[in-house]
DSSP file (Angstrom, degrees, kcal/mol; ACC not computed):
  #  RESIDUE AA STRUCTURE BP1 BP2  ACC     N-H-->O    O-->H-N    N-H-->O    O-->H-N    TCO  KAPPA ALPHA  PHI   PSI    X-CA   Y-CA   Z-CA
    1    1 A M              0   0    0      0, 0.0     2,-0.2     0, 0.0    11,-0.1   0.000 360.0 360.0 360.0 147.1   29.0  -17.9    3.0
    2    2 A L  E     -A   11   0A   0      9,-0.7     9,-3.0     0, 0.0     2,-0.3  -0.519 360.0-149.5 -91.0 160.0   26.1  -16.6    1.0
    3    3 A S  E     -A   10   0A   0      7,-0.3     7,-0.2    -2,-0.2     6,-0.1  -0.951  28.1 -98.9-129.6 151.2   22.4  -16.2    2.2
    4    4 A C     >  -     0   0    0      5,-2.2     4,-2.1    -2,-0.3    21,-0.1  -0.505  23.4-143.7 -65.0 129.5   19.1  -16.4    0.2
    5    5 A P  T  4 S+     0   0    0      0, 0.0    -1,-0.1     0, 0.0    30,-0.0   0.714  97.8  48.8 -67.6 -20.7   17.9  -12.9   -0.7
    6    6 A A  T  4 S+     0   0    0      3,-0.1    31,-0.1    30,-0.1    29,-0.0   0.908 133.4   4.5 -85.6 -45.3   14.3  -14.1   -0.2
    7    7 A C  T  4 S-     0   0    0      2,-0.1    -1,-0.0    16,-0.0     0, 0.0   0.551  88.6-120.7-123.3  -7.4   14.5  -15.8    3.2
    8    8 A G     <  +     0   0    0     -4,-2.1     2,-0.1     1,-0.3     3,-0.1   0.482  54.6 155.1  84.1   3.5   18.0  -15.3    4.6
    9    9 A H        -     0   0    0     -6,-0.1    -5,-2.2     1,-0.1    -1,-0.3  -0.415  52.0-105.7 -64.2 135.2   18.8  -19.0    4.8
   10   10 A D  E     -A    3   0A   0     -7,-0.2     2,-0.3    -2,-0.1    -7,-0.3  -0.361  45.4-159.9 -58.9 141.3   22.6  -19.8    4.6
   11   11 A L  E     -A    2   0A   0     -9,-3.0    -9,-0.7     7,-0.1     2,-0.4  -0.883  23.6-120.2-127.8 153.5   23.5  -21.3    1.3
   12   12 A V    >   -     0   0    0     -2,-0.3     3,-1.7   -11,-0.1    -9,-0.0  -0.794  38.7-119.9 -85.1 138.5   26.2  -23.3   -0.3
   13   13 A E  T 3  S+     0   0    0     -2,-0.4    -1,-0.1     1,-0.3    -2,-0.0   0.683 103.8  56.8 -57.0 -23.3   27.7  -21.2   -3.1
   14   14 A T  T 3  S+     0   0    0      2,-0.0    -1,-0.3     0, 0.0     2,-0.1   0.431  78.6 109.0 -94.7   1.7   26.9  -23.6   -6.0
   15   15 A V    <   -     0   0    0     -3,-1.7     3,-0.1     1,-0.1    -4,-0.0  -0.442  49.4-160.7 -81.4 153.4   23.1  -24.0   -5.6
   16   16 A N  S    S+     0   0    0      1,-0.2     9,-4.1    -2,-0.1    10,-0.4   0.576  79.6  36.9-103.9 -18.8   20.6  -22.5   -8.1
   17   17 A F  B    S-B   24   0B   0      7,-0.3    -1,-0.2     8,-0.2     7,-0.2  -0.995  90.1-106.5-137.2 143.8   17.6  -22.7   -5.7
   18   18 A C     >  -     0   0    0      5,-2.3     4,-1.6    -2,-0.3    -7,-0.1  -0.494  21.4-148.3 -64.7 128.3   17.3  -22.0   -2.0
   19   19 A P  T  4 S+     0   0    0      0, 0.0    -1,-0.2     0, 0.0    -8,-0.1   0.693  94.7  49.4 -72.8 -15.9   16.8  -25.4   -0.2
   20   20 A H  T  4 S+     0   0    0      3,-0.1    -2,-0.0   -11,-0.1    -3,-0.0   0.910 131.6   7.2 -86.5 -46.8   14.7  -23.7    2.5
   21   21 A C  T  4 S-     0   0    0      2,-0.1    -1,-0.0   -12,-0.1    -3,-0.0   0.580  91.6-120.9-116.6 -13.0   12.2  -21.6    0.5
   22   22 A G     <  +     0   0    0     -4,-1.6     3,-0.1     1,-0.2     0, 0.0   0.488  52.3 160.1  87.8   2.4   12.8  -22.6   -3.1
   23   23 A A        -     0   0    0     -6,-0.1    -5,-2.3     1,-0.1     2,-0.3  -0.305  47.3-108.2 -61.2 140.9   13.7  -19.1   -4.4
   24   24 A S  B     -B   17   0B   0     -7,-0.2    -7,-0.3     1,-0.1    -1,-0.1  -0.533  31.5-175.7 -66.5 128.7   15.6  -19.0   -7.7
   25   25 A L        +     0   0    0     -9,-4.1    -8,-0.2    -2,-0.3    -1,-0.1   0.082  28.7 146.4-112.5  20.4   19.2  -18.0   -7.1
   26   26 A A        -     0   0    0    -10,-0.4     2,-0.6     1,-0.1   -10,-0.1  -0.330  54.8-116.9 -56.6 136.4   20.1  -17.9  -10.8
   27   27 A K        -     0   0    0      6,-0.1     2,-0.3     0, 0.0    -1,-0.1  -0.692  35.7-172.4 -80.9 119.4   22.7  -15.2  -11.4
   28   28 A L        -     0   0    0     -2,-0.6     2,-0.2     2,-0.1     5,-0.2  -0.818  19.5-119.1-110.8 151.1   21.2  -12.6  -13.7
   29   29 A S    >   -     0   0    0     -2,-0.3     3,-0.7     3,-0.1     2,-0.0  -0.545  64.0 -11.3 -92.2 156.0   23.2   -9.7  -15.2
   30   30 A G  T 3  S-     0   0    0      1,-0.2     3,-0.4    -2,-0.2    -2,-0.1  -0.266 117.9 -20.2  70.9-141.1   22.8   -6.1  -14.7
   31   31 A D  T 3  S+     0   0    0      1,-0.2    -1,-0.2    -2,-0.0    -2,-0.1  -0.124 110.1  89.3 -99.9  34.6   19.7   -4.4  -13.2
   32   32 A T    <   +     0   0    0     -3,-0.7     2,-0.3    93,-0.1    -1,-0.2   0.389  45.0 126.3-116.7   4.6   17.3   -7.4  -13.6
   33   33 A T        -     0   0    0     -3,-0.4     2,-0.6    -5,-0.2    93,-0.1  -0.495  48.6-150.0 -69.4 126.3   17.7   -9.4  -10.4
   34   34 A R        +     0   0    0     -2,-0.3    91,-0.2     1,-0.1    -1,-0.1  -0.857  29.5 161.1 -99.0 120.9   14.3   -9.9   -8.8
   35   35 A V        +     0   0    0     -2,-0.6     2,-0.5    66,-0.1    -1,-0.1   0.502  57.8  73.5-117.3  -5.8   14.2  -10.2   -5.0
   36   36 A I        -     0   0    0     89,-0.1   113,-0.1    65,-0.1    -1,-0.1  -0.940  66.3-157.3-107.2 129.2   10.6   -9.4   -4.3
   37   37 A T        -     0   0    0     -2,-0.5     3,-0.1     1,-0.1    -2,-0.0  -0.736  30.6 -93.8-100.5 155.5    8.0  -12.0   -5.2
   38   38 A P        -     0   0    0      0, 0.0     2,-0.1     0, 0.0    -1,-0.1  -0.305  42.9-103.8 -66.8 151.0    4.4  -11.1   -5.8
   39   39 A V        -     0   0    0      1,-0.1    -3,-0.0     2,-0.0   108,-0.0  -0.472  25.6-159.0 -71.5 142.0    2.0  -11.4   -2.8
   40   40 A V        +     0   0    0     -2,-0.1    -1,-0.1    -3,-0.1     2,-0.0   0.592  54.1 108.1-105.8 -12.3   -0.3  -14.4   -3.0
   41   41 A E  S    S-     0   0    0      1,-0.1     2,-0.3     0, 0.0    -2,-0.0  -0.355  70.6-118.7 -64.6 146.9   -3.2  -13.4   -0.8
   42   42 A E        -     0   0    0      1,-0.0     2,-0.4    -2,-0.0    -1,-0.1  -0.641  17.9-128.9 -90.5 146.3   -6.4  -12.7   -2.7
   43   43 A F        -     0   0    0     -2,-0.3     2,-0.5   100,-0.1     3,-0.1  -0.730  18.6-164.5 -88.6 137.8   -8.1   -9.3   -2.6
   44   44 A R    >   -     0   0    0     -2,-0.4     3,-2.1     1,-0.1     4,-0.3  -0.987  14.8-149.0-125.6 120.6  -11.8   -9.1   -1.7
   45   45 A A  G >  S+     0   0    0     -2,-0.5     3,-1.7     1,-0.3    -1,-0.1   0.813  96.7  64.6 -58.1 -31.7  -13.7   -5.9   -2.5
   46   46 A E  G 3  S+     0   0    0      1,-0.3    -1,-0.3    -3,-0.1    -3,-0.0   0.647  91.9  65.8 -67.0 -14.4  -16.0   -6.4    0.4
   47   47 A D  G <  S+     0   0    0     -3,-2.1    -1,-0.3     2,-0.0    -2,-0.2   0.555  77.2 109.4 -83.3  -8.5  -13.0   -6.0    2.7
   48   48 A L  S <  S-     0   0    0     -3,-1.7     5,-0.1    -4,-0.3    21,-0.0  -0.458  77.7-109.2 -70.6 139.0  -12.5   -2.3    1.7
   49   49 A P     >  -     0   0    0      0, 0.0     4,-1.9     0, 0.0     3,-0.3  -0.219  28.4-110.9 -59.4 157.1  -13.3    0.3    4.4
   50   50 A D  H  > S+     0   0    0      1,-0.2     4,-2.5     2,-0.2     5,-0.2   0.844 117.6  58.1 -61.1 -35.5  -16.4    2.3    3.8
   51   51 A A  H  > S+     0   0    0      1,-0.2     4,-2.1     2,-0.2    -1,-0.2   0.898 107.0  47.6 -64.8 -38.1  -14.3    5.5    3.2
   52   52 A D  H  > S+     0   0    0     -3,-0.3     4,-2.3     2,-0.2    -2,-0.2   0.897 110.1  51.5 -66.1 -41.6  -12.4    3.7    0.3
   53   53 A A  H  X S+     0   0    0     -4,-1.9     4,-2.3     2,-0.2    -2,-0.2   0.916 111.2  49.3 -59.5 -43.6  -15.7    2.5   -1.2
   54   54 A A  H  X S+     0   0    0     -4,-2.5     4,-1.7     1,-0.2    -2,-0.2   0.904 108.9  51.9 -65.4 -41.2  -17.0    6.1   -1.1
   55   55 A A  H  < S+     0   0    0     -4,-2.1     4,-0.4     1,-0.2    -1,-0.2   0.898 110.4  48.4 -61.3 -40.6  -13.8    7.4   -2.7
   56   56 A I  H >< S+     0   0    0     -4,-2.3     3,-1.3     1,-0.2    -2,-0.2   0.926 110.6  51.1 -64.5 -43.8  -14.2    4.9   -5.6
   57   57 A A  H 3< S+     0   0    0     -4,-2.3    -1,-0.2     1,-0.3    -2,-0.2   0.827 110.0  51.8 -64.5 -29.7  -17.9    5.8   -6.1
   58   58 A A  T 3< S+     0   0    0     -4,-1.7    -1,-0.3    -5,-0.2    -2,-0.2   0.469  78.1 126.7 -85.5  -1.0  -16.9    9.5   -6.2
   59   59 A L    <   -     0   0    0     -3,-1.3   100,-0.4    -4,-0.4     3,-0.1  -0.340  59.6-127.9 -62.8 127.2  -14.2    9.1   -8.9
   60   60 A P    >   -     0   0    0      0, 0.0     3,-1.7     0, 0.0    98,-0.3  -0.363  37.0 -86.8 -69.2 155.7  -14.8   11.5  -11.8
   61   61 A S  T 3  S+     0   0    0      1,-0.2    98,-0.1    96,-0.1    99,-0.1  -0.386 115.4  27.8 -61.2 137.8  -14.8   10.0  -15.3
   62   62 A G  T 3  S+     0   0    0     96,-0.6    -1,-0.2     1,-0.4     2,-0.2   0.296 104.0  95.7  90.7 -12.0  -11.3    9.7  -16.8
   63   63 A S    <   -     0   0    0     -3,-1.7    95,-3.4    96,-0.1    -1,-0.4  -0.569  52.9-162.2-104.5 174.2   -9.6    9.4  -13.5
   64   64 A A  E     -CD  80 157C   0     16,-1.5    16,-3.2    93,-0.3     2,-0.4  -0.952   6.4-143.1-149.8 166.1   -8.5    6.4  -11.5
   65   65 A L  E     -CD  79 156C   0     91,-3.1    91,-2.3    -2,-0.3     2,-0.5  -0.999   2.1-155.9-140.9 136.7   -7.5    5.5   -8.0
   66   66 A L  E     -CD  78 155C   0     12,-2.4    12,-2.8    -2,-0.4     2,-0.5  -0.962  15.3-161.6-107.6 125.5   -4.9    3.2   -6.4
   67   67 A I  E     -CD  77 154C   0     87,-2.4    87,-2.5    -2,-0.5     2,-0.4  -0.945  18.0-128.1-109.8 124.6   -5.7    2.0   -2.9
   68   68 A V  E     + D   0 153C   0      8,-2.4    85,-0.3    -2,-0.5     8,-0.2  -0.586  29.6 172.6 -74.9 122.1   -2.9    0.6   -0.8
   69   69 A L  E    S+     0   0C   0     83,-3.3     2,-0.3    -2,-0.4    84,-0.2   0.766  72.5   5.4 -92.0 -35.1   -3.7   -2.7    0.6
   70   70 A R  E    S+ D   0 152C   0     82,-2.0    82,-3.1     4,-0.0    -1,-0.4  -0.991  95.5  65.3-151.4 140.7   -0.3   -3.5    2.0
   71   71 A G  S    S-     0   0    0     -2,-0.3    80,-0.1    80,-0.2    78,-0.0  -0.972  95.6 -42.0 142.4-153.7    2.9   -1.4    2.3
   72   72 A G  S    S+     0   0    0     -2,-0.3     2,-0.7     1,-0.1    -1,-0.1   0.512 107.5  81.9 -91.3  -5.5    4.0    1.6    4.1
   73   73 A H    >   -     0   0    0      3,-0.1     3,-1.4    -3,-0.0     2,-0.3  -0.876  66.7-151.8-105.8 103.0    1.0    3.9    3.6
   74   74 A A  T 3  S-     0   0    0     -2,-0.7    -5,-0.1     1,-0.3    -2,-0.1  -0.579  88.0  -1.7 -68.1 132.3   -1.9    3.2    6.1
   75   75 A D  T 3  S+     0   0    0     -2,-0.3    -1,-0.3    -7,-0.2     2,-0.2   0.816  98.9 174.6  51.0  35.9   -5.1    4.1    4.4
   76   76 A G    <   +     0   0    0     -3,-1.4    -8,-2.4    -8,-0.2     2,-0.3  -0.496  13.2 176.4 -76.4 138.7   -3.1    5.2    1.3
   77   77 A R  E     -C   67   0C   0    -10,-0.2     2,-0.5    -2,-0.2   -10,-0.2  -0.997  12.2-162.9-136.9 140.7   -4.8    6.4   -1.9
   78   78 A F  E     -C   66   0C   0    -12,-2.8   -12,-2.4    -2,-0.3     2,-0.3  -0.967  13.1-144.8-128.2 117.1   -3.2    7.7   -5.0
   79   79 A L  E     -C   65   0C   0     -2,-0.5     2,-0.7   -14,-0.2   -14,-0.2  -0.600   2.8-157.0 -77.9 133.5   -5.3    9.6   -7.5
   80   80 A I  E     +C   64   0C   0    -16,-3.2   -16,-1.5    -2,-0.3     5,-0.1  -0.884  39.3 138.9-111.2  97.8   -4.4    9.1  -11.2
   81   81 A D        +     0   0    0     -2,-0.7     2,-0.3   -18,-0.2    -1,-0.1   0.135  49.2  65.5-133.5  23.7   -5.8   12.2  -12.8
   82   82 A S  S    S-     0   0    0     -3,-0.1    29,-0.2     1,-0.0     3,-0.1  -0.895  89.7-102.0-134.9 169.1   -3.2   13.3  -15.3
   83   83 A D  S    S+     0   0    0     -2,-0.3    28,-2.6     1,-0.2     2,-0.4   0.830 107.4  28.4 -65.2 -32.0   -1.9   11.8  -18.5
   84   84 A V  E     +H  110   0D   0     26,-0.2     2,-0.4     2,-0.0    26,-0.2  -0.996  64.2 178.3-130.7 131.9    1.3   10.5  -17.0
   85   85 A V  E     -H  109   0D   0     24,-2.7    24,-3.1    -2,-0.4     2,-0.3  -0.992  14.8-153.7-130.5 124.5    1.8    9.6  -13.4
   86   86 A T  E     -H  108   0D   0     -2,-0.4     9,-2.6    22,-0.2     2,-0.4  -0.675   5.3-161.9 -98.8 149.6    5.2    8.2  -12.2
   87   87 A A  E     +Hi 107  95D   0     20,-2.7    20,-2.5    -2,-0.3    19,-1.3  -0.998  34.7  95.2-132.8 132.8    5.7    5.9   -9.2
   88   88 A G  E    S- i   0  96D   0      7,-2.2     9,-2.6    -2,-0.4    16,-0.3  -0.988  77.6 -74.7 175.0-170.4    9.0    5.3   -7.4
   89   89 A R  S    S+     0   0    0     14,-2.0    15,-0.2    -2,-0.3    16,-0.1   0.579  89.1 105.0 -89.8 -12.4   11.3    6.1   -4.6
   90   90 A H  S >  S-     0   0    0     14,-2.1     3,-2.2    13,-0.3    -2,-0.2  -0.525  76.9-129.3 -72.8 136.2   12.5    9.4   -6.0
   91   91 A P  T 3  S+     0   0    0      0, 0.0    -1,-0.1     0, 0.0     5,-0.1   0.726 105.5  59.4 -60.7 -19.6   10.9   12.3   -4.2
   92   92 A R  T 3  S+     0   0    0      3,-0.1    -6,-0.1     2,-0.0     2,-0.1   0.545  78.8 110.8 -87.2  -4.1    9.8   13.9   -7.5
   93   93 A C  S <  S-     0   0    0     -3,-2.2     3,-0.2     1,-0.1    -6,-0.1  -0.456  74.9-129.2 -66.3 143.1    7.7   10.9   -8.5
   94   94 A D  S    S+     0   0    0      1,-0.3     2,-0.7    -8,-0.1    -7,-0.2   0.858 106.1  41.8 -58.7 -38.8    4.0   11.6   -8.4
   95   95 A I  E    S-i   87   0D   0     -9,-2.6    -7,-2.2   -17,-0.1     2,-0.7  -0.909  85.6-159.8-113.5 102.6    3.4    8.5   -6.3
   96   96 A F  E     -i   88   0D   0     -2,-0.7     2,-0.6    -9,-0.2    -7,-0.2  -0.755  11.8-178.5 -87.8 111.0    6.3    8.5   -3.8
   97   97 A L        -     0   0    0     -9,-2.6     2,-1.5    -2,-0.7     5,-0.1  -0.889  12.7-157.6-115.3  98.8    6.8    5.0   -2.3
   98   98 A D        +     0   0    0     -2,-0.6     2,-0.3     3,-0.1    -9,-0.1  -0.583  48.0 107.0 -88.3  84.4    9.6    5.3    0.3
   99   99 A D  S >  S-     0   0    0     -2,-1.5     3,-2.0     3,-0.1    -2,-0.1  -0.970  72.2-123.0-154.8 145.4   11.0    1.8    0.6
  100  100 A I  T 3  S+     0   0    0     -2,-0.3     4,-0.1     1,-0.3    49,-0.1   0.685 109.1  66.5 -62.2 -18.8   14.2    0.1   -0.6
  101  101 A T  T 3  S+     0   0    0     47,-0.1     2,-0.5     2,-0.1    -1,-0.3   0.531  91.7  77.9 -78.3  -6.3   12.2   -2.5   -2.5
  102  102 A V  S <  S-     0   0    0     -3,-2.0    -3,-0.1    -5,-0.1   -14,-0.1  -0.891  81.8-130.9-105.6 130.1   11.0    0.3   -4.8
  103  103 A S    >   -     0   0    0     -2,-0.5   -14,-2.0     1,-0.1     3,-0.6  -0.376  26.9-110.8 -72.6 158.2   13.3    1.6   -7.5
  104  104 A R  T 3  S+     0   0    0      1,-0.3   -14,-2.1   -16,-0.3     2,-0.4   0.893 117.6  21.5 -56.0 -42.0   13.8    5.4   -7.8
  105  105 A H  T 3  S+     0   0    0    -17,-0.2    -1,-0.3   -16,-0.1   -17,-0.2  -0.831  85.9 152.9-127.8  89.5   11.8    5.4  -11.1
  106  106 A H    <   -     0   0    0    -19,-1.3    15,-3.1    -3,-0.6    17,-0.4   0.908  53.3  -0.8 -94.3 -49.0    9.9    2.2  -10.8
  107  107 A A  E     -HJ  87 120D   0    -20,-2.5   -20,-2.7    13,-0.3     2,-0.4  -0.940  52.1-145.3-144.4 164.0    6.6    2.4  -12.8
  108  108 A R  E     -HJ  86 119D   0     11,-2.3    11,-2.2    -2,-0.3     2,-0.5  -0.999   4.9-156.3-136.1 136.4    4.6    4.7  -15.1
  109  109 A F  E     -HJ  85 118D   0    -24,-3.1   -24,-2.7    -2,-0.4     2,-0.4  -0.959  16.3-171.0-109.5 129.3    0.9    5.0  -15.4
  110  110 A T  E     -HJ  84 117D   0      7,-2.7     7,-3.2    -2,-0.5     2,-0.6  -0.983  16.6-145.1-129.0 123.7   -0.3    6.5  -18.6
  111  111 A R  E     + J   0 116D   0    -28,-2.6     2,-0.3    -2,-0.4     5,-0.2  -0.798  40.2 143.7 -89.5 124.8   -3.9    7.6  -19.5
  112  112 A R  E >   + J   0 115D   0      3,-2.6     3,-1.7    -2,-0.6    -2,-0.1  -0.953  57.9   4.0-161.1 136.8   -4.6    6.9  -23.2
  113  113 A D  T 3  S-     0   0    0     -2,-0.3     3,-0.1     1,-0.3    -1,-0.0   0.843 127.6 -55.8  57.0  38.7   -7.6    5.7  -25.3
  114  114 A G  T 3  S+     0   0    0      1,-0.2     2,-0.3   -52,-0.1    -1,-0.3   0.551 121.6  90.0  76.7   6.5  -10.0    5.7  -22.3
  115  115 A S  E <  S-J  112   0D   0     -3,-1.7    -3,-2.6    -5,-0.0     2,-0.5  -0.851  73.2-124.0-129.2 163.6   -7.8    3.4  -20.3
  116  116 A V  E     -JK 111 140D   0     24,-0.5    24,-3.3    -2,-0.3     2,-0.4  -0.960  28.6-161.7-107.7 127.6   -4.9    3.6  -17.8
  117  117 A W  E     -JK 110 139D   0     -7,-3.2    -7,-2.7    -2,-0.5     2,-0.4  -0.844   2.3-153.4-110.1 144.8   -1.8    1.7  -18.9
  118  118 A V  E     +JK 109 138D   0     20,-3.0    20,-2.3    -2,-0.4     2,-0.3  -0.917  13.8 178.5-116.0 142.9    1.0    0.6  -16.5
  119  119 A S  E     -J  108   0D   0    -11,-2.2   -11,-2.3    -2,-0.4     2,-0.3  -0.994  28.6-121.3-139.3 147.6    4.6    0.0  -17.6
  120  120 A D  E     -J  107   0D   0     -2,-0.3     2,-0.3   -13,-0.2   -13,-0.3  -0.689  15.2-144.7 -87.1 138.9    7.7   -1.0  -15.6
  121  121 A E        -     0   0    0    -15,-3.1   -16,-0.1    -2,-0.3   -14,-0.1  -0.289  62.1 -78.3-103.0  49.4   10.6    1.5  -15.9
  122  122 A N  S    S-     0   0    0     -2,-0.3   -15,-0.1     1,-0.1   -17,-0.1   0.908  75.4-179.6  58.9  43.4   13.3   -1.1  -15.8
  123  123 A S        -     0   0    0    -17,-0.4    -1,-0.1     1,-0.1     4,-0.1  -0.295  36.2-123.0 -71.9 159.6   13.0   -1.5  -12.1
  124  124 A L  S    S+     0   0    0      1,-0.2    -1,-0.1     2,-0.1   -22,-0.1   0.929 109.3  30.9 -66.9 -46.7   15.1   -3.9  -10.0
  125  125 A N  S    S-     0   0    0    -24,-0.3    -1,-0.2     1,-0.2   -89,-0.1   0.434 107.7-128.8 -99.3  -1.3   12.2   -5.8   -8.4
  126  126 A G        -     0   0    0    -93,-0.1    23,-0.8     7,-0.1     2,-0.4   0.096  14.9 -93.1  81.8 164.6    9.7   -5.5  -11.2
  127  127 A T  E     -E  148   0C   0      7,-0.4     7,-3.5    21,-0.1     2,-0.4  -0.968  38.3-158.0-117.8 135.9    6.0   -4.3  -11.4
  128  128 A Y  E     -EF 147 133C   0     19,-2.5    19,-2.6    -2,-0.4     2,-0.5  -0.928  12.6-168.0-119.6 139.2    3.3   -6.9  -11.0
  129  129 A V  E >  S-EF 146 132C   0      3,-2.7     3,-1.6    -2,-0.4    17,-0.2  -0.991  83.8 -13.6-125.4 122.3   -0.3   -6.9  -12.1
  130  130 A N  T 3  S-     0   0    0     15,-3.0    -1,-0.1    -2,-0.5    16,-0.1   0.901 130.1 -55.0  49.0  45.6   -2.5   -9.7  -10.7
  131  131 A K  T 3  S+     0   0    0     14,-0.3     2,-0.4     1,-0.2    -1,-0.3   0.518 115.3 115.5  72.7   7.5    0.6  -11.5   -9.7
  132  132 A N  E <  S-F  129   0C   0     -3,-1.6    -3,-2.7     0, 0.0     2,-0.2  -0.911  71.6-113.7-113.2 134.5    2.2  -11.4  -13.2
  133  133 A L  E     -F  128   0C   0     -2,-0.4     2,-0.7    -5,-0.2    -5,-0.2  -0.450  28.4-125.7 -65.6 127.9    5.3   -9.6  -14.0
  134  134 A V        +     0   0    0     -7,-3.5    -7,-0.4    -2,-0.2   -14,-0.1  -0.688  39.3 163.7 -77.2 112.9    4.7   -6.6  -16.3
  135  135 A E        +     0   0    0     -2,-0.7     2,-0.3     1,-0.2    -1,-0.2   0.584  68.1  15.6-105.4 -15.8    7.0   -7.1  -19.3
  136  136 A Q  S    S-     0   0    0    -18,-0.1    -1,-0.2   -17,-0.0   -18,-0.1  -0.952 106.1 -63.6-146.9 165.5    5.3   -4.7  -21.6
  137  137 A E        -     0   0    0     -2,-0.3     2,-0.4    -3,-0.1   -18,-0.2  -0.208  56.5-166.4 -53.8 139.9    2.8   -1.9  -21.2
  138  138 A L  E     -K  118   0D   0    -20,-2.3   -20,-3.0    -4,-0.0     2,-0.4  -0.996  20.6-125.1-137.4 134.9   -0.5   -3.2  -19.9
  139  139 A A  E     -K  117   0D   0     -2,-0.4     2,-0.3   -22,-0.2   -22,-0.2  -0.630  31.2-137.3 -78.8 129.7   -4.1   -1.7  -19.7
  140  140 A L  E     -K  116   0D   0    -24,-3.3   -24,-0.5    -2,-0.4     2,-0.3  -0.649  12.9-156.5 -91.5 146.1   -5.5   -1.9  -16.2
  141  141 A Q    >   -     0   0    0     -2,-0.3     3,-2.2   -26,-0.1    14,-0.2  -0.863  37.6 -85.3-113.2 151.9   -9.0   -2.9  -15.3
  142  142 A S  T 3  S+     0   0    0     -2,-0.3    14,-0.2     1,-0.3     3,-0.1  -0.328 117.4  28.4 -57.2 134.0  -10.9   -2.0  -12.2
  143  143 A G  T 3  S+     0   0    0     12,-3.7    -1,-0.3     1,-0.3    13,-0.1   0.293  85.5 139.8  95.4  -8.8  -10.1   -4.4   -9.5
  144  144 A D    <   -     0   0    0     -3,-2.2    11,-3.0    11,-0.3     2,-0.5  -0.429  50.0-130.2 -69.2 144.9   -6.6   -5.3  -10.8
  145  145 A E  E     - G   0 154C   0      9,-0.2   -15,-3.0    -3,-0.1     2,-0.4  -0.861  20.4-165.2 -98.3 128.5   -3.9   -5.6   -8.2
  146  146 A V  E     -EG 129 153C   0      7,-3.2     7,-3.3    -2,-0.5     2,-0.5  -0.930   1.4-166.8-111.8 131.5   -0.7   -3.7   -8.7
  147  147 A Q  E     +EG 128 152C   0    -19,-2.6   -19,-2.5    -2,-0.4     2,-0.5  -0.987  10.6 174.8-126.8 127.5    2.4   -4.6   -6.8
  148  148 A I  E >   -EG 127 151C   0      3,-2.3     3,-2.2    -2,-0.5   -21,-0.1  -0.971  68.5 -48.4-128.6 110.2    5.4   -2.2   -6.7
  149  149 A G  T 3  S-     0   0    0    -23,-0.8   -47,-0.1    -2,-0.5   -21,-0.1  -0.414 123.7 -20.7  60.6-132.8    8.1   -3.5   -4.3
  150  150 A K  T 3  S+     0   0    0     -2,-0.1     2,-0.5    -3,-0.1    -1,-0.3   0.529 116.3 103.9 -86.0  -4.5    6.4   -4.3   -1.1
  151  151 A Y  E <   - G   0 148C   0     -3,-2.2    -3,-2.3   -80,-0.1     2,-0.5  -0.663  51.1-168.6 -82.2 123.7    3.4   -2.1   -1.9
  152  152 A R  E     +DG  70 147C   0    -82,-3.1   -83,-3.3    -2,-0.5   -82,-2.0  -0.968  15.3 171.7-113.0 123.6    0.3   -4.0   -2.9
  153  153 A M  E     -DG  68 146C   0     -7,-3.3    -7,-3.2    -2,-0.5     2,-0.4  -0.938  27.5-135.6-136.0 153.8   -2.5   -1.8   -4.3
  154  154 A V  E     -DG  67 145C   0    -87,-2.5   -87,-2.4    -2,-0.3     2,-0.4  -0.896  22.1-138.1-112.9 140.1   -5.8   -2.2   -6.0
  155  155 A F  E     +D   66   0C   0    -11,-3.0   -12,-3.7    -2,-0.4     2,-0.4  -0.789  21.5 176.6-101.6 137.8   -6.7   -0.2   -9.1
  156  156 A F  E     -D   65   0C   0    -91,-2.3   -91,-3.1    -2,-0.4     2,-0.3  -0.998  13.8-150.8-136.4 139.2  -10.1    1.4   -9.7
  157  157 A S  E     -D   64   0C   0     -2,-0.4   -93,-0.3   -93,-0.2     2,-0.2  -0.830  25.6-107.2-108.7 151.5  -11.2    3.6  -12.6
  158  158 A G        -     0   0    0    -95,-3.4   -96,-0.6    -2,-0.3     2,-0.2  -0.490  39.6-116.5 -70.2 140.8  -13.8    6.3  -12.7
  159  159 A Q              0   0    0   -100,-0.4   -96,-0.1    -2,-0.2    -1,-0.1  -0.511 360.0 360.0 -79.4 143.5  -16.9    5.3  -14.6
  160  160 A G              0   0    0     -2,-0.2    -1,-0.2   -99,-0.1   -99,-0.1   0.393 360.0 360.0-172.2 360.0  -17.7    7.3  -17.7
């Protein structure tokens, strides 16, 4: 018997959607099956700890910061201060996210034209910005929520 990849509920083999949670069970080919859904809770800037607010205020022009809201890094912050920053489960990634929901080479952040752009690197679970799947390179704005696997982060850019 099969089980739903989203909730674990036992399934009849011929269904297209889980009768328990409603997750799509459509069979997709190759490396494109999505098993992680975007988080639905809303981020509120006033909920950030004072230390994170201070780190955002101190950002130099041209740099950016990802603050982990949920995932495996308590009080996690990732500085984007070079032209290309990689994120994934591979130990050589600039942003190392050690969880099976993250592909080895999951996403790429690129500084260009005064903005930071995010692109998905053909990851298994996708990269989400503001709960929308990133299908092509996207410019990030301060306050955007980025989800990579189970990691939910908020993006802030240095003023300049």
